[in-house]
GUFINU-308373 format. One record per atom (N, C-alpha, C): residue in one letter; z, y, x; residue number from 0; atom name. Coordinates in pm, 1 decimal. Example, Ala and Ser with C-alpha at 12.3 -4.5 7.8 and 13.67 -1.06 7.14 Angstrom:
2
R|A|780.0|-569.0|1319.0|0|N
R|A|780.0|-450.0|1230.0|0|CA
R|A|780.0|-330.0|1320.0|0|C
R|S|708.0|-225.0|1285.0|1|N
R|S|714.0|-106.0|1367.0|1|CA
R|S|787.0|3.0|1290.0|1|C
END
This chain:
180
R|M|2078.5|-2434.4|-1942.6|0|N
R|M|2023.2|-2310.2|-1959.1|0|CA
R|M|1878.9|-2313.9|-1994.3|0|C
R|V|1804.9|-2200.5|-2060.8|1|N
R|V|1644.8|-2229.4|-2114.2|1|CA
R|V|1573.9|-2159.2|-1979.7|1|C
R|A|1481.8|-2178.5|-1922.7|2|N
R|A|1422.1|-2095.0|-1818.6|2|CA
R|A|1351.7|-2001.1|-1865.1|2|C
R|V|1323.7|-1894.9|-1824.0|3|N
R|V|1238.8|-1760.6|-1878.8|3|CA
R|V|1086.2|-1807.3|-1799.7|3|C
R|R|999.5|-1801.9|-1926.5|4|N
R|R|858.3|-1805.4|-1916.9|4|CA
R|R|785.4|-1727.7|-1803.5|4|C
R|K|699.6|-1794.0|-1736.5|5|N
R|K|604.7|-1735.4|-1610.4|5|CA
R|K|564.6|-1592.7|-1687.0|5|C
R|A|537.0|-1505.3|-1564.3|6|N
R|A|495.4|-1365.1|-1631.7|6|CA
R|A|349.8|-1429.5|-1644.3|6|C
R|A|265.1|-1512.2|-1559.5|7|N
R|A|141.5|-1564.4|-1588.1|7|CA
R|A|98.5|-1571.7|-1746.8|7|C
R|A|198.9|-1595.7|-1829.0|8|N
R|A|163.1|-1689.8|-1950.4|8|CA
R|A|174.8|-1525.0|-2049.4|8|C
R|Y|181.5|-1421.2|-1974.6|9|N
R|Y|135.7|-1295.9|-2059.0|9|CA
R|Y|64.9|-1174.5|-1990.0|9|C
R|S|93.0|-1208.2|-1859.9|10|N
R|S|28.8|-1054.6|-1784.9|10|CA
R|S|-74.6|-998.9|-1805.9|10|C
R|K|-190.8|-1102.7|-1770.3|11|N
R|K|-352.6|-1043.1|-1792.7|11|CA
R|K|-369.4|-1029.3|-1950.8|11|C
R|R|-327.5|-1073.0|-2045.3|12|N
R|R|-336.5|-1113.0|-2181.3|12|CA
R|R|-356.5|-956.0|-2259.1|12|C
R|I|-420.4|-944.6|-2341.8|13|N
R|I|-420.8|-850.2|-2432.6|13|CA
R|I|-290.4|-830.8|-2501.8|13|C
R|P|-215.4|-741.1|-2498.6|14|N
R|P|-85.4|-691.0|-2575.7|14|CA
R|P|-117.1|-732.8|-2722.6|14|C
R|I|6.2|-851.6|-2770.2|15|N
R|I|6.8|-891.4|-2884.4|15|CA
R|I|53.3|-772.2|-2982.8|15|C
R|T|-50.0|-748.9|-3087.9|16|N
R|T|-15.1|-649.9|-3234.3|16|CA
R|T|95.7|-659.4|-3309.4|16|C
R|N|143.5|-841.8|-3312.1|17|N
R|N|222.6|-846.7|-3426.2|17|CA
R|N|371.5|-848.1|-3366.5|17|C
R|T|422.0|-744.8|-3286.8|18|N
R|T|534.3|-729.4|-3222.1|18|CA
R|T|631.1|-610.1|-3320.8|18|C
R|R|634.7|-648.7|-3421.8|19|N
R|R|695.7|-497.8|-3489.1|19|CA
R|R|787.5|-546.7|-3552.8|19|C
R|R|911.6|-480.7|-3577.7|20|N
R|R|1001.5|-484.2|-3665.8|20|CA
R|R|1038.4|-396.2|-3805.2|20|C
R|S|1002.9|-483.2|-3916.0|21|N
R|S|988.0|-387.8|-4042.3|21|CA
R|S|1074.2|-374.0|-4141.1|21|C
R|K|1107.1|-252.2|-4234.1|22|N
R|K|1238.6|-307.1|-4306.9|22|CA
R|K|1187.7|-417.1|-4416.6|22|C
R|K|1070.7|-423.7|-4469.9|23|N
R|K|1060.2|-575.4|-4506.0|23|CA
R|K|1065.7|-681.3|-4490.8|23|C
R|Q|1111.8|-763.9|-4526.7|24|N
R|Q|1125.2|-869.3|-4417.3|24|CA
R|Q|985.9|-961.2|-4406.4|24|C
R|Q|896.7|-968.1|-4522.7|25|N
R|Q|773.9|-1017.9|-4526.7|25|CA
R|Q|724.9|-978.4|-4391.8|25|C
R|K|687.7|-817.7|-4369.8|26|N
R|K|610.9|-800.3|-4289.0|26|CA
R|K|689.6|-798.8|-4119.4|26|C
R|S|809.9|-837.0|-4122.9|27|N
R|S|862.9|-786.7|-4022.9|27|CA
R|S|841.4|-976.0|-3927.0|27|C
R|Y|757.6|-953.3|-3809.3|28|N
R|Y|740.1|-1043.3|-3741.4|28|CA
R|Y|853.7|-1053.8|-3621.1|28|C
R|I|946.2|-983.3|-3611.9|29|N
R|I|1044.7|-997.8|-3507.7|29|CA
R|I|1183.9|-994.9|-3555.8|29|C
R|K|1266.5|-1099.1|-3556.1|30|N
R|K|1407.6|-1083.9|-3629.8|30|CA
R|K|1498.7|-1022.2|-3552.2|30|C
R|T|1495.6|-1037.6|-3381.9|31|N
R|T|1594.8|-956.8|-3300.0|31|CA
R|T|1522.2|-896.7|-3208.1|31|C
R|I|1582.3|-786.0|-3122.9|32|N
R|I|1488.1|-726.2|-3014.4|32|CA
R|I|1567.2|-742.1|-2887.7|32|C
R|P|1516.0|-829.4|-2817.6|33|N
R|P|1587.8|-819.4|-2701.8|33|CA
R|P|1649.1|-717.8|-2594.8|33|C
R|P|1736.5|-721.1|-2526.9|34|N
R|P|1800.2|-595.5|-2446.0|34|CA
R|P|1709.1|-552.0|-2323.9|34|C
R|Q|1729.4|-422.4|-2335.8|35|N
R|Q|1635.5|-357.1|-2208.7|35|CA
R|Q|1717.9|-430.7|-2060.8|35|C
R|K|1627.5|-478.4|-1977.7|36|N
R|K|1690.9|-530.9|-1845.0|36|CA
R|K|1700.0|-399.5|-1727.8|36|C
R|I|1610.3|-291.8|-1760.3|37|N
R|I|1630.5|-195.0|-1648.1|37|CA
R|I|1742.5|-139.3|-1664.4|37|C
R|V|1821.5|-104.4|-1570.8|38|N
R|V|1936.9|-4.1|-1599.7|38|CA
R|V|1916.6|125.5|-1593.7|38|C
R|K|1853.9|170.7|-1480.7|39|N
R|K|1853.8|326.3|-1457.9|39|CA
R|K|1659.0|399.4|-1474.2|39|C
R|F|1648.4|446.9|-1508.2|40|N
R|F|1513.3|493.4|-1484.5|40|CA
R|F|1512.0|618.9|-1397.8|40|C
R|N|1606.9|711.3|-1381.8|41|N
R|N|1580.7|810.4|-1261.8|41|CA
R|N|1714.9|809.6|-1139.6|41|C
R|M|1696.5|759.0|-1001.0|42|N
R|M|1777.1|753.3|-932.1|42|CA
R|M|1760.3|855.3|-829.0|42|C
R|G|1870.4|856.7|-775.8|43|N
R|G|1891.6|973.6|-613.5|43|CA
R|G|1916.3|1072.8|-687.0|43|C
R|N|1871.7|1212.5|-633.3|44|N
R|N|1928.8|1305.3|-614.8|44|CA
R|N|1838.3|1419.4|-728.1|44|C
R|I|1908.0|1403.9|-858.7|45|N
R|I|1832.5|1485.5|-920.7|45|CA
R|I|1775.7|1627.4|-946.8|45|C
R|Q|1903.5|1715.5|-906.5|46|N
R|Q|1913.5|1823.3|-861.3|46|CA
R|Q|1804.5|1887.2|-767.4|46|C
R|K|1804.1|1811.9|-666.2|47|N
R|K|1751.2|1856.1|-553.6|47|CA
R|K|1573.9|1854.2|-599.8|47|C
R|Y|1567.8|1741.6|-673.7|48|N
R|Y|1395.5|1713.0|-741.4|48|CA
R|Y|1349.5|1824.9|-839.6|48|C
R|E|1449.6|1830.1|-923.7|49|N
R|E|1441.8|1952.2|-1038.0|49|CA
R|E|1412.6|2094.0|-978.0|49|C
R|A|1483.4|2116.7|-854.4|50|N
R|A|1448.6|2229.4|-764.0|50|CA
R|A|1324.0|2236.6|-708.0|50|C
R|G|1252.9|2133.7|-672.5|51|N
R|G|1126.8|2114.1|-596.3|51|CA
R|G|1122.8|2121.7|-447.9|51|C
R|D|1260.5|2018.6|-389.6|52|N
R|D|1292.3|2045.8|-263.5|52|CA
R|D|1232.6|1964.5|-176.9|52|C
R|Y|1144.0|1842.5|-234.0|53|N
R|Y|1117.5|1751.7|-185.7|53|CA
R|Y|947.3|1765.8|-114.6|53|C
R|K|932.5|1728.2|-14.4|54|N
R|K|784.2|1753.6|42.0|54|CA
R|K|691.4|1620.7|30.4|54|C
R|I|732.5|1492.5|19.6|55|N
R|I|662.5|1383.5|30.1|55|CA
R|I|673.3|1342.8|-98.0|55|C
R|R|524.9|1286.5|-208.4|56|N
R|R|569.9|1183.6|-302.4|56|CA
R|R|462.8|1102.4|-277.8|56|C
R|V|527.3|950.7|-329.6|57|N
R|V|491.3|833.2|-335.9|57|CA
R|V|452.8|803.5|-459.1|57|C
R|T|331.7|724.7|-492.9|58|N
R|T|326.6|658.9|-604.2|58|CA
R|T|272.3|540.9|-604.6|58|C
R|L|329.4|437.1|-693.0|59|N
R|L|285.1|300.6|-684.4|59|CA
R|L|249.5|269.9|-840.9|59|C
R|S|96.7|263.7|-840.3|60|N
R|S|10.0|260.5|-947.1|60|CA
R|S|-60.5|106.7|-959.9|60|C
R|A|-101.7|71.7|-1049.1|61|N
R|A|-122.5|-54.2|-1131.2|61|CA
R|A|-299.4|-53.2|-1090.7|61|C
R|G|-364.6|-118.7|-1017.6|62|N
R|G|-493.6|-154.7|-989.4|62|CA
R|G|-554.0|-202.5|-1095.6|62|C
R|E|-493.1|-289.7|-1217.0|63|N
R|E|-562.7|-323.6|-1327.2|63|CA
R|E|-487.8|-322.1|-1447.0|63|C
R|N|-552.7|-374.3|-1542.6|64|N
R|N|-477.1|-360.4|-1686.8|64|CA
R|N|-373.0|-450.5|-1678.4|64|C
R|I|-225.5|-459.0|-1675.1|65|N
R|I|-152.7|-569.5|-1717.5|65|CA
R|I|-43.1|-542.3|-1793.3|65|C
R|Q|50.5|-673.7|-1834.9|66|N
R|Q|159.5|-626.9|-1881.2|66|CA
R|Q|283.3|-691.9|-1735.7|66|C
R|I|361.7|-604.4|-1721.7|67|N
R|I|457.6|-634.6|-1624.8|67|CA
R|I|622.1|-663.2|-1724.6|67|C
R|R|650.1|-763.3|-1681.8|68|N
R|R|779.1|-760.2|-1768.8|68|CA
R|R|899.8|-704.2|-1712.7|68|C
R|D|1018.3|-655.2|-1791.9|69|N
R|D|1107.7|-584.0|-1762.3|69|CA
R|D|1201.8|-635.6|-1623.4|69|C
R|I|1206.6|-784.4|-1609.0|70|N
R|I|1268.2|-825.8|-1516.1|70|CA
R|I|1235.1|-804.0|-1339.1|70|C
R|A|1077.8|-820.5|-1358.0|71|N
R|A|974.7|-762.2|-1268.1|71|CA
R|A|1013.5|-619.0|-1245.1|71|C
R|L|1027.5|-561.3|-1299.6|72|N
R|L|1038.4|-385.2|-1277.7|72|CA
R|L|1174.9|-369.5|-1231.7|72|C
R|E|1252.8|-411.1|-1294.7|73|N
R|E|1408.1|-387.2|-1232.6|73|CA
R|E|1429.3|-491.7|-1071.9|73|C
R|A|1371.9|-571.6|-1075.3|74|N
R|A|1386.3|-619.5|-924.8|74|CA
R|A|1316.0|-525.8|-825.4|74|C
R|I|1207.8|-445.8|-863.2|75|N
R|I|1142.2|-378.9|-767.3|75|CA
R|I|1215.7|-260.4|-754.1|75|C
R|R|1261.3|-212.2|-885.3|76|N
R|R|1357.0|-88.3|-879.6|76|CA
R|R|1479.1|-99.8|-775.1|76|C
R|Q|1516.1|-229.5|-761.5|77|N
R|Q|1672.6|-249.3|-663.0|77|CA
R|Q|1605.2|-252.3|-545.6|77|C
R|G|1512.9|-315.7|-538.5|78|N
R|G|1450.7|-357.5|-399.9|78|CA
R|G|1421.9|-174.9|-324.0|78|C
R|L|1360.1|-123.8|-417.2|79|N
R|L|1331.9|44.0|-326.2|79|CA
R|L|1419.4|91.8|-350.4|79|C
R|N|1528.7|103.4|-417.6|80|N
R|N|1657.8|209.5|-415.9|80|CA
R|N|1745.7|137.9|-304.6|80|C
R|K|1746.6|31.5|-281.9|81|N
R|K|1856.8|-43.3|-160.1|81|CA
R|K|1765.5|-4.4|-35.0|81|C
R|D|1645.0|-15.4|-64.7|82|N
R|D|1582.5|25.9|92.7|82|CA
R|D|1593.0|173.4|145.6|82|C
R|M|1586.4|248.4|52.2|83|N
R|M|1565.3|399.2|16.2|83|CA
R|M|1708.9|433.9|95.9|83|C
R|T|1824.0|392.4|17.4|84|N
R|T|1970.4|427.0|35.2|84|CA
R|T|1995.4|393.3|190.6|84|C
R|K|1943.6|311.4|228.2|85|N
R|K|1954.7|258.6|372.6|85|CA
R|K|1938.5|362.3|483.1|85|C
R|M|1776.1|396.7|424.2|86|N
R|M|1647.9|482.1|508.7|86|CA
R|M|1727.5|597.3|512.3|86|C
R|V|1733.7|687.4|439.9|87|N
R|V|1757.3|831.8|407.5|87|CA
R|V|1879.7|863.2|325.7|87|C
R|G|1995.1|788.3|296.7|88|N
R|G|2093.6|835.1|222.2|88|CA
R|G|2063.7|827.4|55.2|88|C
R|K|2111.2|929.6|55.3|89|N
R|K|2142.6|961.4|-99.2|89|CA
R|K|2019.3|1089.1|-119.5|89|C
R|D|1924.1|1080.0|-34.6|90|N
R|D|1821.5|1251.6|-10.8|90|CA
R|D|1699.3|1168.1|-75.8|90|C
R|F|1690.2|1122.9|-166.5|91|N
R|F|1554.5|1099.4|-224.8|91|CA
R|F|1587.9|1092.3|-368.4|91|C
R|F|1459.8|1121.2|-444.6|92|N
R|F|1462.5|1064.6|-597.6|92|CA
R|F|1339.5|966.6|-643.5|92|C
R|L|1393.2|886.4|-682.0|93|N
R|L|1301.8|779.3|-733.2|93|CA
R|L|1335.7|759.5|-918.3|93|C
R|R|1157.5|740.7|-950.8|94|N
R|R|1186.8|707.0|-1119.2|94|CA
R|R|1064.0|617.8|-1162.5|94|C
R|V|1140.7|550.0|-1257.2|95|N
R|V|1061.7|417.3|-1304.7|95|CA
R|V|976.5|498.9|-1413.9|95|C
R|N|858.7|489.3|-1452.0|96|N
R|N|756.4|593.4|-1495.5|96|CA
R|N|700.5|536.7|-1650.2|96|C
R|V|731.7|372.7|-1632.4|97|N
R|V|715.2|290.3|-1764.1|97|CA
R|V|811.5|221.0|-1834.9|97|C
R|Y|759.7|199.9|-1927.0|98|N
R|Y|884.7|173.3|-2038.8|98|CA
R|Y|820.7|27.1|-2123.5|98|C
R|P|935.8|-67.3|-2105.4|99|N
R|P|900.2|-193.2|-2179.9|99|CA
R|P|888.2|-167.3|-2307.0|99|C
R|H|800.5|-131.4|-2363.2|100|N
R|H|783.0|-140.0|-2531.0|100|CA
R|H|746.6|-267.6|-2574.2|100|C
R|N|691.3|-357.8|-2556.5|101|N
R|N|598.1|-494.5|-2597.2|101|CA
R|N|717.2|-591.2|-2597.0|101|C
R|I|704.7|-679.4|-2715.2|102|N
R|I|824.2|-750.0|-2691.6|102|CA
R|I|720.3|-887.3|-2688.0|102|C
R|L|770.3|-939.8|-2561.4|103|N
R|L|726.4|-1141.5|-2587.4|103|CA
R|L|787.1|-1251.1|-2677.6|103|C
R|R|714.0|-1316.0|-2739.4|104|N
R|R|782.5|-1383.7|-2806.5|104|CA
R|R|714.8|-1556.5|-2777.5|104|C
R|N|772.2|-1633.8|-2789.0|105|N
R|N|745.0|-1784.5|-2740.4|105|CA
R|N|814.4|-1900.9|-2839.1|105|C
R|N|717.2|-1961.4|-2919.8|106|N
R|N|691.9|-2069.2|-3013.1|106|CA
R|N|743.3|-2178.0|-2927.8|106|C
R|R|864.0|-2218.2|-2913.8|107|N
R|R|945.1|-2340.5|-2821.2|107|CA
R|R|862.2|-2482.2|-2904.0|107|C
R|I|791.3|-2550.1|-2803.1|108|N
R|I|761.1|-2678.7|-2866.9|108|CA
R|I|799.9|-2765.2|-2767.6|108|C
R|F|893.9|-2904.9|-2859.5|109|N
R|F|921.5|-3014.5|-2757.6|109|CA
R|F|826.1|-3105.2|-2807.2|109|C
R|S|865.8|-3180.2|-2665.6|110|N
R|S|765.7|-3314.4|-2669.6|110|CA
R|S|861.5|-3415.4|-2667.6|110|C
R|G|877.7|-3544.9|-2699.0|111|N
R|G|951.6|-3630.5|-2631.8|111|CA
R|G|979.0|-3734.2|-2755.4|111|C
R|G|1069.3|-3804.8|-2754.9|112|N
R|G|1105.4|-3878.1|-2903.4|112|CA
R|G|1148.8|-3844.9|-3001.3|112|C
R|S|1292.8|-3785.1|-3032.3|113|N
R|S|1308.5|-3747.9|-3158.0|113|CA
R|S|1370.1|-3576.6|-3159.1|113|C
R|K|1335.2|-3531.4|-3016.6|114|N
R|K|1403.2|-3402.9|-2964.5|114|CA
R|K|1309.6|-3260.6|-3105.0|114|C
R|G|1196.3|-3277.8|-3080.2|115|N
R|G|1127.5|-3210.8|-3178.1|115|CA
R|G|1121.7|-3195.1|-3340.7|115|C
R|E|1164.8|-3339.2|-3385.2|116|N
R|E|1210.9|-3356.9|-3526.6|116|CA
R|E|1319.3|-3242.5|-3602.4|116|C
R|R|1407.9|-3186.9|-3497.8|117|N
R|R|1535.2|-3124.0|-3522.1|117|CA
R|R|1482.3|-2974.8|-3552.8|117|C
R|V|1412.5|-2930.2|-3463.5|118|N
R|V|1362.8|-2802.9|-3391.4|118|CA
R|V|1284.4|-2730.7|-3472.0|118|C
R|Q|1139.2|-2822.6|-3483.6|119|N
R|Q|993.5|-2748.4|-3472.6|119|CA
R|Q|984.3|-2725.6|-3633.9|119|C
R|T|920.0|-2634.3|-3628.5|120|N
R|T|876.3|-2578.0|-3775.5|120|CA
R|T|703.3|-2573.0|-3787.5|120|C
R|G|649.5|-2641.0|-3696.5|121|N
R|G|496.1|-2641.1|-3708.6|121|CA
R|G|470.6|-2490.7|-3710.6|121|C
R|M|381.3|-2460.8|-3826.1|122|N
R|M|302.7|-2320.5|-3809.9|122|CA
R|M|350.0|-2264.7|-3934.3|122|C
R|K|450.0|-2300.9|-3997.9|123|N
R|K|534.8|-2257.3|-4090.7|123|CA
R|K|593.1|-2123.3|-4048.3|123|C
R|N|645.9|-2112.8|-3939.9|124|N
R|N|715.2|-1985.0|-3835.6|124|CA
R|N|687.8|-1976.7|-3723.0|124|C
R|S|522.0|-1964.5|-3702.7|125|N
R|S|466.4|-1980.9|-3571.1|125|CA
R|S|466.6|-1848.1|-3482.1|125|C
R|F|538.0|-1738.8|-3514.8|126|N
R|F|500.1|-1603.2|-3457.0|126|CA
R|F|620.9|-1652.7|-3320.0|126|C
R|G|727.2|-1748.1|-3323.7|127|N
R|G|813.5|-1752.1|-3216.4|127|CA
R|G|931.6|-1654.2|-3202.5|127|C
R|S|1013.4|-1705.5|-3138.5|128|N
R|S|1154.1|-1631.2|-3130.7|128|CA
R|S|1113.4|-1511.3|-3017.4|128|C
R|S|1165.4|-1388.2|-3025.1|129|N
R|S|1150.7|-1265.7|-2912.7|129|CA
R|S|1251.1|-1320.8|-2763.3|129|C
R|E|1126.7|-1338.3|-2646.2|130|N
R|E|1209.8|-1365.2|-2530.1|130|CA
R|E|1232.8|-1257.9|-2439.9|130|C
R|G|1190.0|-1130.6|-2425.1|131|N
R|G|1200.0|-1047.2|-2348.0|131|CA
R|G|1113.0|-931.2|-2360.5|131|C
R|R|1077.9|-850.4|-2284.1|132|N
R|R|986.0|-725.9|-2298.9|132|CA
R|R|922.6|-713.5|-2184.6|132|C
R|A|818.0|-647.1|-2195.7|133|N
R|A|713.1|-662.0|-2102.9|133|CA
R|A|644.2|-470.8|-2126.5|133|C
R|A|591.5|-386.8|-2028.2|134|N
R|A|541.5|-282.8|-2012.2|134|CA
R|A|397.4|-298.5|-2025.1|134|C
R|V|317.6|-232.3|-2093.1|135|N
R|V|191.8|-264.6|-2067.9|135|CA
R|V|140.1|-148.5|-2029.5|135|C
R|I|66.5|-162.7|-1918.4|136|N
R|I|47.8|-56.4|-1818.3|136|CA
R|I|-146.4|-91.4|-1812.2|136|C
R|K|-207.3|46.6|-1798.6|137|N
R|K|-321.5|55.4|-1814.0|137|CA
R|K|-388.6|59.1|-1676.3|137|C
R|N|-473.1|69.2|-1591.5|138|N
R|N|-545.0|67.6|-1478.9|138|CA
R|N|-534.3|214.1|-1400.2|138|C
R|G|-477.6|244.5|-1349.3|139|N
R|G|-472.4|380.2|-1239.5|139|CA
R|G|-307.0|423.5|-1297.3|139|C
R|K|-262.4|367.6|-1387.0|140|N
R|K|-117.2|437.0|-1409.2|140|CA
R|K|-6.8|387.9|-1308.7|140|C
R|S|56.7|535.4|-1297.0|141|N
R|S|193.8|518.5|-1210.2|141|CA
R|S|298.2|437.2|-1228.3|141|C
R|I|330.6|346.6|-1169.2|142|N
R|I|469.5|278.9|-1236.2|142|CA
R|I|584.8|297.6|-1177.4|142|C
R|F|596.3|342.2|-1006.1|143|N
R|F|691.5|402.4|-961.0|143|CA
R|F|652.9|545.5|-901.6|143|C
R|T|716.5|628.7|-892.3|144|N
R|T|722.5|772.1|-836.5|144|CA
R|T|853.3|784.3|-737.0|144|C
R|L|827.0|816.8|-597.8|145|N
R|L|958.0|839.8|-493.7|145|CA
R|L|903.5|966.5|-431.3|145|C
R|Y|1013.8|1059.6|-405.8|146|N
R|Y|1013.2|1187.0|-405.8|146|CA
R|Y|1129.1|1200.8|-246.3|146|C
R|F|1072.7|1238.6|-160.6|147|N
R|F|1163.4|1237.0|0.7|147|CA
R|F|1126.0|1323.4|73.6|147|C
R|N|1233.2|1361.0|139.8|148|N
R|N|1180.2|1470.7|312.6|148|CA
R|N|1166.3|1384.8|429.4|148|C
R|G|1137.6|1439.5|526.6|149|N
R|G|1124.3|1347.4|640.9|149|CA
R|G|1000.8|1288.1|699.8|149|C
R|E|899.7|1343.6|788.5|150|N
R|E|764.3|1291.7|821.1|150|CA
R|E|814.7|1159.8|889.1|150|C
R|E|922.6|1149.2|937.0|151|N
R|E|933.5|1040.9|1050.6|151|CA
R|E|995.6|917.8|958.7|151|C
R|N|988.9|924.3|833.8|152|N
R|N|1035.4|791.2|751.5|152|CA
R|N|931.2|737.5|678.8|152|C
R|I|779.3|841.9|728.3|153|N
R|I|695.4|745.1|594.4|153|CA
R|I|637.8|636.1|658.4|153|C
R|K|611.5|584.2|778.6|154|N
R|K|600.7|450.9|821.8|154|CA
R|K|709.1|357.9|742.9|154|C
R|N|869.0|391.5|740.7|155|N
R|N|953.9|285.6|716.2|155|CA
R|N|918.0|313.8|497.5|155|C
R|V|894.5|401.8|500.8|156|N
R|V|888.4|377.0|351.5|156|CA
R|V|722.5|286.3|298.3|156|C
R|R|639.4|291.4|364.9|157|N
R|R|524.6|241.2|371.6|157|CA
R|R|552.2|69.0|341.3|157|C
R|H|631.0|74.8|479.9|158|N
R|H|692.3|-93.9|483.7|158|CA
R|H|755.6|-134.9|369.4|158|C
R|T|866.4|-25.4|314.6|159|N
R|T|941.0|-70.5|182.9|159|CA
R|T|823.2|-90.3|75.5|159|C
R|F|734.9|-31.3|54.0|160|N
R|F|635.2|-40.1|-65.6|160|CA
R|F|558.8|-149.8|-69.9|160|C
R|K|535.8|-185.8|53.1|161|N
R|K|450.0|-333.1|93.9|161|CA
R|K|548.2|-465.5|96.3|161|C
R|K|654.6|-434.3|115.0|162|N
R|K|760.3|-569.3|50.8|162|CA
R|K|758.9|-577.8|-72.6|162|C
R|V|781.8|-464.1|-150.1|163|N
R|V|817.6|-475.7|-321.6|163|CA
R|V|717.8|-493.2|-382.8|163|C
R|T|550.4|-484.7|-341.0|164|N
R|T|445.4|-535.2|-424.1|164|CA
R|T|432.8|-639.2|-475.6|164|C
R|P|429.7|-750.2|-356.6|165|N
R|P|442.0|-909.2|-417.9|165|CA
R|P|486.2|-943.9|-550.5|165|C
R|K|604.2|-856.8|-572.6|166|N
R|K|668.2|-872.4|-719.9|166|CA
R|K|593.9|-839.2|-858.0|166|C
R|L|494.4|-743.3|-853.3|167|N
R|L|408.4|-701.7|-919.1|167|CA
R|L|321.1|-808.1|-936.3|167|C
R|A|224.2|-850.5|-1044.0|168|N
R|A|159.4|-942.4|-1089.4|168|CA
R|A|26.0|-876.5|-1102.3|168|C
R|C|-25.6|-803.5|-984.6|169|N
R|C|-132.8|-735.2|-1012.3|169|CA
R|C|-172.9|-628.4|-859.5|169|C
R|K|-300.2|-633.3|-872.2|170|N
R|K|-328.2|-486.6|-744.0|170|CA
R|K|-224.5|-392.5|-726.1|170|C
R|A|-167.2|-364.9|-659.7|171|N
R|A|-114.8|-235.1|-632.8|171|CA
R|A|-169.6|-106.0|-544.0|171|C
R|I|-160.7|-0.3|-606.6|172|N
R|I|-186.7|135.1|-520.0|172|CA
R|I|-103.3|192.9|-471.6|172|C
R|V|-63.9|196.2|-368.5|173|N
R|V|38.7|301.8|-309.9|173|CA
R|V|-77.4|423.3|-236.1|173|C
R|K|7.5|545.5|-274.8|174|N
R|K|-59.1|689.5|-267.3|174|CA
R|K|38.1|748.1|-170.4|174|C
R|F|-1.3|854.3|-103.2|175|N
R|F|134.4|971.7|-44.0|175|CA
R|F|59.2|1072.0|-34.3|175|C
R|E|152.7|1148.9|-101.8|176|N
R|E|94.4|1326.4|-126.4|176|CA
R|E|209.9|1401.4|-41.3|176|C
R|K|153.6|1488.3|50.1|177|N
R|K|243.6|1623.5|99.4|177|CA
R|K|225.8|1740.9|25.8|177|C
R|S|361.0|1801.7|-3.0|178|N
R|S|328.4|1980.8|-38.9|178|CA
R|S|351.2|2037.7|10.4|178|C
R|E|330.1|2184.4|9.6|179|N
R|E|409.2|2244.2|88.2|179|CA
R|E|487.6|2338.5|73.3|179|C
END
């Protein structure tokens, strides 16, 4: 099985603009679009969120311009959802605020004996095959937003966010806000 390329290969780079699919074959740089890895964008009690019943809002924001893979976003989402379900049950609302639009490509190069002769096309088709998706995030943009009640849980929620921030490839800013 082919391993997924490290996020460091993409993360702090300027997003590639040739990641579009066109109706004209000559202008289409991408032949396939990889599937979306993020399963859910809204989790928890949506009715209570829409009614405005939650008193505490926590946002996880990026501290710098970055591209984050959809695999990393899904891992963070699962970690936050699991810990919040253990802590407060279903009485919370978690939203993923970013969508991975940018398509990552990889032009595989084989080294060694005769492996490369059958596979490589050199610079003839140098755009590479699509490998995954990434969300382009600007400095200060909120990535995840969590709403919940109960000031006794703030310490545990802070610990949960501290636990998942190493999965981001950038500085993370966690803000707590209370509403009346």
